[in-house]
N, C-alpha and C positions, 0 to 999 in steps of 0.2 A: 435510620434510611434515607431520609432527607438530605442529610449531609452526604451520603455516598452518591445520590442521583445528582445533587448540583455539583458536587465535585467531578462527576462524570460528565455531566453538561458542560462545564467549563473546559475540562480536558478535551471534549468533542470541539469546541471552538477552537482551541489551541491546535488541534489535529487537522481541522479545516484549513486555518490559517498556514500551517507547515506544508499541506499537500499544496495549496495553492504558490507557495514559495518552490515547491520541488516542481511543479509543473512549469513555471518560469525558468528555472534551472536546467531542464530538460533540453527546452529549446537553445538555451545559451550554448549547451555543450556541443550542438551541431550535428549533422547527420551522420557523420563518419564515425562518432562514438556511439551514438544511441542505437544505429542500426549496422552493426559491426559486420559487413558480408566479407570484408578483407582484413584479417587479424592484425597483418603488419600495417597497414593505413589507419586502422581503429587504435593499435597501440601509440603510433606516432602522435595522432591525435589528442590521446588521453595525456601523453607525456607533455605535450605543450600545453594543456589545460589541466594538469595536474590538481592544482589547489582548487579549482573550480569543481573538478570530478570529485575530489575528497569530499569538500563541502557537501555536493549533491547526495553522497551515500551518507553521510551524517546526518543530514535533514531528514533523510529517510528513515534512518535508526530513530531519530527524536520521534518522528510521526507514528511510528509503530509503536514506541513506549507510550505516549501520551494516548493512543487508541486504546491501550489495555485498560486505561482508567475510565474511558468513555464506554466501552462495552461492558464494564462491571456496572457501572451506573445505569446503564440500558437495560441490563439483564434484571437489575433490582427492581426497577419501575414494571417490568414485565412480569416478577414472579409470582404476584397475587393471583393475577387473571390468566396467565397460561405459563404454569411452573416447568412442564416439561419442555416447552419450546424456549423459555426463557434459560434453562440449563443448556439445552442445544445450542443457542445463540451464543452462550458465553465460550464453551468449550470448543466449539467448532472454529469460532472467530479466532481465539486465542492460538490455536494452531497454525491459522494463515499468518496471524501476526509474527507469531515466532518464525515463521519461514521468511517473511520480510526482513525482519531483523537479522536474521543469518544470512540473507542476502546482501544485504547492506554492509555487513560486517566482512564478508568474503572479498566485496569491492575495495572495502578500505584497507584491509591489512594485506589481503593477496595483492592486490593492485599495487601497492606501494613496494612490494617485494619483487614483482615482476617488471616494473618501471626500473628499478635499479639494476637488476638482471639484465636487462635489454641494453643497456648501455655498454654491457661488454660484450653481448652476443644477441644481436638484433634479430636474428633468424629463430633462435631458440626463443627468444622473448615471445615472439609471435605466437609460436606454437604454445606456450605457456599461456599466453593471453586467450587463446583460442578456448582452451580447457575452461579457465577462470569464468570466460562469459558463459560457457555452456551451462556449468555447475549455477551460475547465477541465474541465468534463464529459466532452468528447472525450478529454482527455487522461488522465483517471481511467479511462475505458472501455479506453483502450489499454493503460494499467498492468496493469488487472484482467486483460485476455485473455491478455497476454505473461506476467505472473507465474504466471496460473492454468495456462497450458500448461506452464511451467516445473514448476510443482508436481507436475503430473500426470507428466510424464516422469521427474521425481526419484523420485516414487513408484515407479513402474515399474521404474527401475533398483535401487531399494533392494530391492524385493520378489525381484528376480532375483539380485541380488549378495549379500543378506542382510549387508551391511554395517553396517547401522542397524536397530531393531527394526521388525518388520512392522506394528505398530499405528501407528507415526508414518508409516509409508510410505501407509496407507490414508487417516490423516488429511489427508495432502499432496494425496492423490488426490482425495478429495472436495470440500477447501478449493478445489483447483484447477477443479474441474469446476464449483462454485458461482460463482466468479471469472468464467468464462467464459459461465457461464449470465446472469449479471447483466448484459452487455453486451446480451442479446437480450429481457429481460423488463423491463418498466417498472412502477412501481406496486407493487412487491412487496418491501416492507422486510424480510421476515422472510429472504428469499433472501440480500439483501446484507448483513443482520446475521449471519446463520449463516454466511456465507463468512467474513465478519470473524473472528469468535470461533473459528473452526476454524482460519483463518491463524495466530492467535496461539498456539493450541494446536501446530500443526505446527510453526511456527518454534522455539518453546520447546522443544520435545520433540527434535527433531532437533539444535538446537543442545545442549542437555544431553549427547545422546548422542555427538556429536563430541567434547565436551570431556571424556568418559569414555574416548576412545579405544577 
């Protein structure tokens, strides 16, 4: 059990570092790619920064993968004091992480094909890009909702069992609430940015506490 928790804590620290890198990469991509109001303009910007775009999607996939180990370690820590919530944290969060991973895969594989197709037919490529963007947005929304609910449940369980710092629990609850809220609000980048940054703090703090035993 200790090994699972410590490995989960290490994975949490790695996940937090990858998410911090992802945050920087988001801004490096630019407004046209990250908020694609005009599919043709967004596709042109993506084509120009394809290597960076592909790296961003890959880092997102890596972060989701390491987060699986983190949430497994966290659920193990919560299991004795809150067994039902521990299982809920594990299963609900895994659904969200799978959605994130699928979204990153769609961008990497589907985006590559669309960029190649757009070199022959720009207009049709823009239409295809809009479709892929819509699918990705749906998967991201699903991921935010389930991981957000998982973080809220984890924070609640931590507060009642006191197996990790209460401060980390509250950060997890707030970050989870912002993640769920982002599904219902649009055009509010501060909500998304705040939730993303707090998620980094939550996972890093909880991961460090798991490693400490």
